[in-house]
C-alpha positions as CSV (number, residue, x, y, z in Angstrom):
1,M,-9.9,-28.7,31.6
2,H,-6.7,-30.1,30.0
3,L,-8.7,-31.6,27.2
4,D,-10.7,-28.4,26.6
5,L,-7.4,-26.5,26.2
6,I,-6.2,-29.0,23.7
7,D,-9.4,-28.8,21.7
8,F,-9.3,-25.0,21.7
9,T,-5.8,-25.0,20.4
10,V,-6.5,-27.5,17.7
11,D,-9.6,-25.5,16.6
12,L,-7.7,-22.2,16.2
13,P,-7.7,-21.5,12.4
14,V,-4.1,-20.3,12.3
15,D,-2.1,-21.0,9.2
16,P,1.6,-21.6,10.0
17,R,2.4,-20.2,6.6
18,Q,1.4,-16.7,7.8
19,A,4.6,-16.8,10.0
20,I,6.5,-16.5,6.7
21,G,4.2,-14.0,5.0
22,I,4.3,-11.4,7.7
23,P,8.1,-10.9,7.9
24,L,8.3,-10.8,4.1
25,A,5.7,-8.0,4.1
26,L,7.7,-6.1,6.7
27,I,10.9,-6.4,4.6
28,G,8.9,-5.1,1.7
29,G,7.8,-2.1,3.8
30,V,11.5,-1.3,4.5
31,F,12.3,-1.3,0.8
32,L,9.2,0.7,0.0
33,S,10.3,3.4,2.5
34,L,13.8,3.6,1.1
35,G,12.6,3.5,-2.5
36,A,10.3,6.4,-1.8
37,Q,13.1,8.5,-0.4
38,F,15.4,7.9,-3.4
39,Q,12.6,8.4,-5.9
40,H,11.5,11.7,-4.3
41,R,15.1,13.0,-4.4
42,G,15.3,12.1,-8.1
43,V,12.0,13.8,-9.0
44,N,13.1,16.9,-7.2
45,K,16.4,17.0,-9.0
46,V,14.7,16.7,-12.4
47,E,12.2,19.4,-11.6
48,A,14.9,21.7,-10.4
49,N,16.8,21.3,-13.7
50,T,13.8,21.7,-16.0
51,V,11.1,24.3,-16.8
52,A,8.2,24.0,-14.3
53,V,5.1,22.6,-15.8
54,T,1.5,22.2,-14.5
55,G,-0.6,19.1,-15.0
56,G,1.9,16.5,-14.1
57,L,5.3,15.4,-15.3
58,D,5.7,15.6,-19.0
59,P,7.3,12.8,-21.2
60,H,10.7,14.7,-21.3
61,Q,10.9,14.8,-17.5
62,L,9.9,11.1,-17.3
63,L,12.8,10.3,-19.6
64,L,15.2,12.5,-17.5
65,L,14.3,10.4,-14.4
66,L,15.9,7.4,-16.0
67,R,19.2,9.4,-16.0
68,R,19.0,10.2,-12.3
69,P,21.0,7.6,-10.2
70,S,18.9,8.3,-7.1
71,W,15.6,7.7,-9.0
72,V,16.9,4.5,-10.6
73,I,18.1,3.2,-7.2
74,G,14.7,4.1,-5.7
75,T,13.0,2.3,-8.5
76,L,15.1,-0.9,-7.9
77,M,14.2,-0.7,-4.2
78,L,10.5,-0.4,-5.0
79,G,10.9,-3.4,-7.3
80,L,12.3,-5.4,-4.4
81,A,9.4,-4.1,-2.3
82,I,7.0,-5.5,-4.8
83,V,8.9,-8.9,-4.9
84,F,8.6,-9.2,-1.1
85,Q,5.0,-8.1,-1.1
86,L,4.0,-10.7,-3.8
87,S,6.0,-13.3,-1.9
88,S,4.1,-12.5,1.3
89,L,0.8,-12.8,-0.5
90,A,1.7,-16.3,-1.5
91,F,1.8,-17.3,2.2
92,A,-0.8,-15.2,3.9
93,P,-4.2,-13.6,3.2
94,I,-4.2,-10.1,1.8
95,I,-6.0,-8.8,5.0
96,V,-3.0,-9.9,7.1
97,V,0.0,-8.7,5.1
98,Q,-1.3,-5.6,3.2
99,P,-1.7,-3.4,6.3
100,L,1.9,-4.1,7.2
101,G,2.9,-1.7,4.5
102,A,2.1,1.1,6.9
103,V,5.5,0.3,8.5
104,A,7.0,2.2,5.6
105,L,5.5,5.4,6.9
106,V,7.2,5.0,10.3
107,I,10.5,4.3,8.6
108,T,10.1,7.1,6.1
109,S,9.4,9.6,8.8
110,I,12.5,8.5,10.8
111,V,14.8,8.4,7.8
112,N,13.6,11.7,6.5
113,A,14.2,13.3,9.9
114,R,17.7,11.9,10.0
115,V,18.5,13.0,6.4
116,T,17.3,16.5,7.0
117,R,18.7,16.6,10.6
118,T,15.2,17.5,11.9
119,P,14.5,15.7,15.2
120,V,11.3,13.8,15.5
121,N,9.0,15.8,17.9
122,R,6.9,14.4,20.7
123,A,3.7,14.5,18.6
124,S,5.3,12.4,15.9
125,K,6.6,9.8,18.4
126,I,3.1,9.5,19.8
127,A,1.7,9.1,16.3
128,I,4.2,6.4,15.5
129,A,3.3,4.5,18.6
130,V,-0.4,4.8,17.8
131,C,0.1,3.7,14.2
132,V,2.3,0.7,15.2
133,G,-0.1,-0.3,17.9
134,G,-3.1,-0.2,15.6
135,I,-1.3,-2.2,12.9
136,G,-0.1,-4.8,15.5
137,L,-3.6,-5.3,16.8
138,F,-5.1,-5.6,13.3
139,V,-2.6,-8.1,12.1
140,T,-2.8,-10.1,15.3
141,V,-6.6,-10.5,15.0
142,A,-6.3,-11.1,11.2
143,A,-3.7,-13.8,11.7
144,F,-6.2,-15.9,13.7
145,F,-9.3,-15.5,11.6
146,A,-8.4,-14.5,8.0
147,V,-8.2,-17.5,5.7
148,D,-7.3,-17.9,2.0
149,K,-10.0,-19.1,-0.3
150,P,-10.0,-20.0,-4.0
151,V,-11.0,-17.0,-6.1
152,T,-14.1,-17.9,-8.1
153,D,-14.8,-16.6,-11.6
154,K,-17.6,-14.4,-10.1
155,N,-15.2,-12.9,-7.6
156,L,-12.7,-12.1,-10.4
157,I,-15.2,-10.6,-12.8
158,T,-16.5,-8.4,-10.0
159,I,-13.0,-7.1,-9.2
160,L,-12.2,-6.5,-12.9
161,I,-15.5,-4.6,-13.5
162,V,-14.8,-2.3,-10.5
163,L,-11.2,-1.8,-11.6
164,G,-12.3,-0.9,-15.1
165,A,-14.7,1.7,-13.8
166,V,-11.9,3.1,-11.5
167,L,-9.4,3.3,-14.3
168,V,-11.8,5.1,-16.6
169,A,-12.8,7.5,-13.9
170,F,-9.2,8.4,-13.1
171,V,-8.1,8.7,-16.8
172,V,-11.1,11.0,-17.6
173,A,-10.5,13.1,-14.5
174,F,-6.8,13.5,-15.3
175,A,-7.5,14.4,-18.9
176,L,-10.0,17.1,-18.0
177,L,-8.7,18.5,-14.7
178,H,-5.0,17.7,-14.5
179,T,-3.9,21.3,-14.4
180,K,-5.8,21.8,-11.2
181,F,-4.6,18.6,-9.4
182,K,-2.5,18.8,-6.2
183,A,-0.6,16.2,-4.3
184,I,-3.6,14.8,-2.5
185,F,-5.3,13.7,-5.8
186,Y,-2.3,11.9,-7.0
187,I,-1.8,10.2,-3.6
188,T,-5.4,9.2,-3.5
189,G,-5.4,7.9,-7.0
190,A,-2.2,5.9,-6.5
191,G,-3.4,4.5,-3.2
192,V,-6.7,3.2,-4.8
193,L,-4.9,1.8,-7.8
194,Y,-2.2,0.1,-5.7
195,G,-4.9,-1.4,-3.6
196,F,-6.3,-3.1,-6.7
197,V,-2.7,-4.1,-7.8
198,A,-2.2,-6.0,-4.5
199,T,-5.6,-7.6,-4.8
200,L,-5.1,-8.7,-8.4
201,A,-1.6,-10.0,-7.5
202,K,-3.2,-12.1,-4.8
203,V,-5.9,-13.3,-7.2
204,I,-3.3,-14.3,-9.8
205,I,-1.2,-16.1,-7.2
206,N,-4.2,-17.9,-5.8
207,R,-5.6,-19.1,-9.1
208,T,-2.1,-20.1,-10.3
209,Q,-1.6,-22.2,-7.2
210,N,-4.9,-23.9,-7.8
211,G,-4.0,-24.6,-11.5
212,N,-6.6,-22.2,-12.8
213,F,-4.6,-19.9,-15.2
214,E,-6.9,-19.1,-18.1
215,W,-8.3,-16.1,-20.0
216,L,-9.8,-14.5,-16.9
217,T,-6.6,-14.8,-15.0
218,L,-4.8,-13.3,-18.1
219,T,-7.2,-10.4,-18.1
220,C,-6.4,-10.0,-14.4
221,V,-2.7,-9.7,-15.4
222,V,-3.5,-7.0,-17.9
223,G,-5.6,-5.1,-15.4
224,L,-2.8,-5.3,-12.8
225,L,-0.2,-3.9,-15.3
226,L,-2.5,-1.0,-16.3
227,A,-3.3,-0.1,-12.7
228,A,0.4,-0.4,-11.7
229,A,1.5,1.9,-14.6
230,L,-1.1,4.6,-13.9
231,G,-0.4,4.3,-10.1
232,A,3.3,4.7,-10.7
233,Y,2.8,7.8,-12.8
234,F,0.5,9.3,-10.1
235,V,3.2,8.6,-7.4
236,Q,5.9,10.5,-9.4
237,N,3.6,13.5,-9.7
238,A,2.8,13.2,-6.0
239,Y,6.6,13.4,-5.2
240,S,6.8,16.5,-7.3
241,S,4.1,18.3,-5.3
242,G,4.5,16.8,-1.8
243,P,7.1,15.4,0.7
244,P,7.7,11.6,0.8
245,D,6.1,11.5,4.3
246,L,2.8,12.8,2.8
247,V,3.0,10.4,-0.1
248,I,3.8,7.3,2.0
249,A,1.2,8.4,4.6
250,G,-1.5,8.5,1.9
251,L,-0.5,5.3,0.2
252,T,-0.3,3.3,3.5
253,V,-3.8,4.4,4.4
254,I,-5.6,4.2,1.1
255,D,-3.9,1.2,-0.4
256,P,-4.6,-1.2,2.6
257,L,-8.2,0.2,2.9
258,V,-8.9,-0.7,-0.7
259,A,-7.2,-4.0,-0.7
260,V,-8.6,-5.1,2.7
261,G,-12.0,-3.9,1.7
262,I,-11.9,-6.1,-1.4
263,G,-10.6,-9.0,0.6
264,I,-13.5,-8.7,3.1
265,V,-16.4,-7.8,0.7
266,V,-15.5,-9.7,-2.4
267,L,-13.1,-12.5,-1.4
268,G,-14.7,-13.2,2.0
269,E,-11.4,-13.7,3.8
270,I,-13.0,-13.2,7.3
271,A,-16.4,-14.8,6.5
272,Q,-15.8,-17.3,9.4
273,A,-14.7,-14.7,11.9
274,P,-17.0,-14.0,14.9
275,V,-18.7,-10.6,15.3
276,W,-16.2,-9.4,18.0
277,A,-13.4,-10.0,15.5
278,G,-15.1,-7.7,13.0
279,V,-15.4,-5.0,15.8
280,A,-11.7,-5.5,16.6
281,F,-10.8,-5.1,12.9
282,A,-12.7,-1.8,12.7
283,F,-11.2,-0.5,16.0
284,A,-7.6,-1.5,15.1
285,G,-8.0,0.0,11.7
286,A,-9.3,3.2,13.1
287,I,-6.4,3.4,15.5
288,A,-3.8,2.9,12.7
289,I,-5.5,5.4,10.4
290,W,-5.6,7.9,13.2
291,G,-1.9,7.4,13.9
292,V,-1.0,7.8,10.2
293,I,-3.0,11.0,10.0
294,L,-1.4,12.4,13.1
295,L,2.1,11.5,11.8
296,S,1.4,13.2,8.4
297,R,0.2,16.3,10.2
298,H,2.8,16.6,12.9
299,H,6.0,15.2,11.5
300,P,8.2,18.4,11.4
301,Q,9.8,17.9,8.0
302,A,6.4,17.1,6.4
303,S,4.9,20.2,7.9
304,V,7.7,22.4,6.7
305,T,7.7,20.9,3.2
306,V,3.9,21.3,2.9
307,S,4.0,24.9,4.0
308,E,6.7,25.7,1.5
C-alpha cells in the first residue's frame, strides 16, 4: 500500500510552476476590479460634461477621457492587471488561470456596494459563494490535469483565422448597427475579443519560450493588438451604458469561456485528462456561470443602475 501511494503521487501531472501562476492571476483580478471602478467613473464624468451621443463614444469623448484622473488611474490599474495576467500565463496553462479573473466580479460587487453605501443583500452573498465555489472547483481540477503544450503552426493558423473572422464580424456589425447597440453587445464583444487576447498572449509566451519567434508569431502579436484595441473601445462604451458590475460580470463569463474553449479545442490542454475530469470541468464551469448570472441580476447597485 505504501508503494502504491508513492507511485500515485509521482504520477500526478501537477506542475509546481502553477503554484506561482495562480496567485499572480488572482492579483491581476484585484487590479482588474479596481481599474474597472475607476474607468467607469471617468467615463460617466466625461458623458455628464458632453453632449449625449448614440452609437458609442466619439473621438472627442475618447480624448477627454485622457484628461480624467480617475480614468487614467483606472487604465494604469488595468495595465497592471494585464502584466500580472501575462505573468501568470508564463507559469500555468490558460485553462487554469483565465477563469480566476472571475474573482474581479466578486471584488467589484463588494467595492461598488461600499462606495455607494448599498449593503450586499442575501441573494448577492449566495451568488458570490456559488461563483467562488465553482471557480475553486474548476481551478482545482484544472491544476491536476491541464498541461502546457508547444503551440504548433497549425494551432496558431487556426486561432488567427478564427480571430480574423471575429474581428471582421464585429467591425461590420458596429459599422452598420452601432446606433442600436446596448451594453450587452459591447460586453459580449469585449469578452470574446479579450478571450482571444489571453489566448494569443499565451501562444506568444509559449512560442517565445520555445525559441520559435518568427512571422507567424509576429502575426499573432498584430492580432493581439487589434483585438485588444477593439475590445478596449467596446469596454468604454459598455461603461457608458451599464454599471461596472454588469460589465465585469459579462467579461468574467465570456472571456474565460472563449479562452478556455480555445485552450481545450485547439491547444489540447486537457487532452490527457480522464472523462470524469471533463465532467467536473463542465459542472464547475456551470456553477461559476450560474453564480455570476445570479450576482449580476441580484446585486442591489447593479439592479438600480440598470433600471435607471
